[in-house]
C-alpha positions, 0 to 999 in steps of 0.5 A: 499499500505504501509503494502504491501510495508513492505511485499515486503521488507521482503521476508520471511514474504511474503511467504504463511502461510504453508511455514512459519509454516514449518519454525517456526516448526523447531525453538526452543521455544525461537526463535519462541517467538522472531520471533513473537515479531518482526514480526506481520505477524508471530504472528498468526502462533503460534496458528497453530503449531501442534508439540510443544516443549517448554523447559525452557532452550530455553527461557533463553537469552544467553548473550555473556557478562559473567559478565551479571547477571544470571536469577533466576528460577522465572525469567525463569518460568515467561517467560516460563509460558507466552510463554506456554500460548502464544503457547497454545492459543486455536484455533479451526483450530488446532489439536495438534499432539504432546506436550512436556513441560520441566519446573521447579517444582515451585509452583506459576507457575504450575497451569497456565501451567496445565490450559494452557495444559487443555484449548488447548486440549493438545495432544488428540491422540498423545504424551504429555510429561512433564519433570519436573525439581527440582531446587535443588543442587543435591549434597546437597539436603536431604530427607526432601527437596525431600519430600517437592518437592513430595508434591508440585508435588502431589498438582500440579497433584490434581489441574490439573487432565485434563492436567495429564489425557492426559499425555503419558510420565512423567520424574521426579527428586529428589522427595521422594514419599509417600505410595500412591503417585505412585498409585495416579499418575498412576490412574490420568495419564490414558494414561501414557506409560513411567515414568522416575524417577531420584534420587528419593526415598520413604518416606515409612517406608521400603523405597520401591517403590511399583507399583500396577497398574492393570488397567494402560496403563503404559509400561516403567519404568526408574529408575536412581540413585535411593534412594529406598531400593527396587522396587516391581512390584506387578501388572503391566500387561502392563509393557514391558520395565524396565530400572535401570541404572548401577550406582547401589549405590546411594549417601546413599549407597543403592542398590535397589533390584528389585522384579517382581510380575505380569508382563506378558508383560515384554519384555526388561530388563536393570539392574545391576546384583546386582538388581537381588540379591534376585533371586540368592538365589531364582532363581525359582521365576523369572518364570513366570515374565520372561516368555515373555522376549526377551532381557536382558542387565545386567551390573556390573557383576564380572566373578565369578557371570557369571555362576549364570546368567544361571538361568535367561536364564532358566527362560526366554524361549523366550529370543533372546538376552543376553548382559552382561557387565563385570568389570575387575577382579583381575589377574588370571593366564591363565592355561588351563581348562577342560570346562566340569569338575564339571558342573554336579550339579553346573549349571542347565541343560536345553535346550534353543531354542530361544537364538540367540545372546550372547554379552559380554562387558568388559576388554581386553582379554575376549577371554583368561579369563578362567571364561568367556570362561567356561561361553560361553562354558556352554551357547553354550551347552544349546542354540541350536540355538545360532547364534552369540557371540559378544565380545566387549573388551577395547583396551589394547593400550592407544592410539587407532587409530580406524580401522587402529590400530594394535589391530584391526588386526586379531590375528593369534594365537589360543585363549583360546575361539577358542580352547575351542569351536573347539570341537563343531559341525560344526554349532557352532556360529559365534564369532566376536570381537570388540576392542574399546579405551574407557570403554565398 
């Protein structure tokens, strides 16, 4: 009776398990742990949760007192390891649908985390994600520290093969990989679909990231702020998406060139154009790597390089979308131009039957830039099925008021672009212009 009276006083705890589970599923890991500590009625429910996100940041108490001592990484990982074991207690009544873990790469806790994942069964059919953080100062960390962290990670991988075998997404940062590390990683992570590398490098002699994974299910590669001198995709038959961020110059001043080998499923590419510098001199080598490409996003391109991107269009016959981000050039007087002059011999002649959308992002006045207008003219000449051209320009006004700003009013005068395309057929593509008050 006394226990029942407690439940009557606590209306929330008196709710059925399925309702409480729905509530608990909405809480972050730290709040769920505290709820279990305060109410015994909730404690068994953590073994029934099927979608789990356990982030070390959620387990750090937020003190309103700024003078309170900060927790060390070891304090945080002690709490995290205990919480992970608590949430992942094996239960025959539960089948985990998704599991996402974010934690620090600290030696003394890694084996416990890996064992907890393995014993729980992980996420046998659904997403299993690790985001592994490096406890380093990104401004002062050096290659020796990155190499040490990489060795620590590879030891973790070797010690917990069962946990890693079910992994579908892996995010790593500040590691310096050895020659065979990536191959060993992809060999162990047989279900891995996405690999994200942030501020990572290579300790090989040529400092190249080579990926040769003919049997891997690996589909997406993300590279952010790299320390590699180059990326070679030797044999990645299931790779569909490649992302290399636009911050192309690393802290070491290196700009990795990307080389494509056997990547027959490559569908979506996001690159800075400097990553493709090898292909500016060897354009024919892009085919067949781009033969199935549907969308490509190019960043940090100067207008003097625009015409050179036609070789990408030629190498990607199935391309539907081409998006290019331009940087501000030096001022060029807007004199008139004959758009059909000297194109013979300068630019490849071909017909493209699939490109339907062309997007150019950049500075104010794209419609009046001679090189931009000429490029658009050349693309429309080759892309017979082009339906839309979208220009995203930075608003020239310092204080833009959105849709009510004067910059959004249609300009009555004829622009260089409209004049250049006026001679095109009646089926010429739709041209839209969007102006924003932040850099594109």
